[in-house]
N, C-alpha and C positions, 0 to 999 in steps of 0.2 A: 469097563469104560475106557476109551482110548482118547488120547490128546494128539492132535495133528497140527502140522504146519502146512500152510498153502501159500504158493507164490502165484502171481499172475491172476489174482482173483477178480481183476477188472476186465479180463478177457473172456471170450465166449466159453472156452473150456473150463478155465479156472472158476468163473462165476457158477457154472453148472456144478462143479465139484463142491464148492462152497455151500451152495443151497442144499445139496444132498447131505452134506456133513452137519449142517445146522439142524436139519429135520431128523437126523438118524439118532436113535436112542443109544446106540453103541458108542457114539462120540460124545465125550464129556466137555472138551474144550478145543477151540480152533484158534490158532494164531495165524493171522494174515500178515505176511510181510510184503510191504510195498513202499513206493515213493510217495504216494499220496493216499488220503483217506478214501475208503471205498463207498462211504455213504450209506452203510447198513448198520443197524443196531440190533443186537441180539444177546441174551444172557450168556450164551456159550462163547461169544466172539471177543477176541482181543486183537488189537492192531499194533504192529510194530512198524512205524515210519522210519524207513532206512533209505538214504539216497545212494549210497555207494555199494553196488552189488558186486564189486570186485574185492571187497574186504568186509568180512563180518566179525573180525576179531573184537571190534569195540562193543558189539552187542552179544557176545558169546554167552555172557551169563543170563541172558534172557531167552536162550534157546534150549535150556535143559528141561527135562521132564516130559519130553514128547516121544511118542511111540512111532510116528510116521511123518514123512514129509511128502507132500504132493506137489511136485514141481511142474507147474502149468505155464510158467512164463515162457514166451517165445516171440519171435519177430519174423516177418516176411523177409526173405532173402533178396527180393526185388530191388534192384538199383544199388545193391551193396557189394562191395568187394569182399573177397574171402576173409581177409584179415579182420575187417571190421565186423563181419558176420560172426566170425569165430570168437572174437572178443566178447560178444554178447551171449551167443548160444552155448558155447563151450565154457568161456571164462566165468560167466555169472553162475552157471549151473555147478561147476566143480568147486568154485569158491565157497558156496554154501554147503555143498556136500562134504567137503573135507572138514569143515568145522563141525558139522553134525556127527560125522564119523568119529571125531575125537571125543565128542561128548557122550555119544551112545551108539556104538557099532551094532547094537542089537535091534536098532530101529529098522523100519521098512522105508526105503526110498523109492518113490515112483516118479518116473520122468515121462512127460508127454513129448514124444518124438513125431513120427509120421510115416505113412506108407511111402516107400521109395528110399528110406534110410539105407545107407551103404555100409554094412558091417565090415566090409574089406577095407574101407577108408581110401580106395583107390580108384574109384569110379569117376566118370567125366562130369557128373553133376555135383557142383560145389556144395550146396546145402546138404546133399546126401552124405558126402564125405564128412562134413563137420559134424552132423547128427550121429553119424556112425561112430566117430571117435568119442563123442560125448557118451553115447550108450556104452561102448566098450569100457571106457575108463570107470564109469559108474558100476558096471557089473563086476569089474575086477577090484573095486576098492575094498570090499570085504564086509559090506553090510550083511546082517542076517538074512535080509530079504531085499532085493531090488528088482523092480519090474519096469520094463520099457513099454510104454503104451504107444502103439502105431494105429491110430483110429481110422485114418483115411477120411472118407466123406462123413460129415457130422450134421445131424439135424438139431438145431437149437430149440430147446423147449423152455417153458416157464417165462416166456417174454424176453429171453436172452437175445441180445444183438451181438454181431461180431464188430470189433473195433477196426478191423481191416476193411476199408471201403470196398475193395474189389470182391472180397468174400461176401459182404453184406449185400452188395448188388446181385450177386448170384443167388443169395437166398431170397431176396425180394422178387426176383423175376424168373428164377429157374428152380425154385424148390420143387415144382411139379416134376422136373426131370430127376432130382435127387430121390423123390418118393417113388418114381417109376423104377428107378434102379433098384431100390430097396425091395419093391414088390417082385421084381424079377429074380433078384439075388439077395435075399433077406440077411444073409450073413456078411454082406459087404458094406453096410452102412450102419452106423450107430448114432445114438442121440446123446445129448449132454447128461441126461439123467443116468443112462446106462454107464457112461464113463465114471460119473461120480460113485454110483453104487459098486462098480467094479473096483474102484480105488479103495473104498471102505472094506469090501470083502477080501481083498488082497491082504489087508492087515489082520483081519480076524481069522481068516481060513487058509491063507496062502494060495499058491497055484502051481500047477505042474510045469508051466512054461515061464520063462523069464522075459521073453519078448512076446508081447500080446498083440495079435492081429484082431481085426474087428470081430471075427467069430469068437475068439477068446474072451474079448471084452463082454460080449453078449452073454456068454456062458457064465463068467464070473460075476456078472450083475444080478443074476437070478437067485 
């Protein structure tokens, strides 16, 4: 039985991961870290309301005893300058990762990135560079296991909605296109359930690749 931490549980991916963890017999306890309550009650669920994601030192004693962190928190880069986007995407992630590494370097740290992430950190696309640096620093931190999830197109299941208006508009009016793409290229699209199951299985069984593309997520979810 494993104990896991989840961030971004009010978002589309994070909620999908949370629901799978709550349903899975291999997960004993789920700690959700967020700024506001998520509005879900479950015997496995604990919540830590924490406003400052740049500093977790004050809650360090509440983060011990966990086998994995599923970092699903993320924001759209639309309309944001690089420094602002980096402060959230890179800063928030590394702030928590460093504290967790101090507590338990043997844990698994999973980070939800995206297709188009730039591992060279030198490309022209701003968000790709920032996510590339985030991935690289997580992979080099020293965790026993660290997996970077690059899901690409995602189909939300179990009534989950995207909090990003543009994404939800696409799902509302163009889901037929996403499903058509999946029918043509089944390994190019994943759903929220597959991401959640892949996260859990990465802790239980590991995986051969540290950067997971849609095909890897599908394989690991099975």
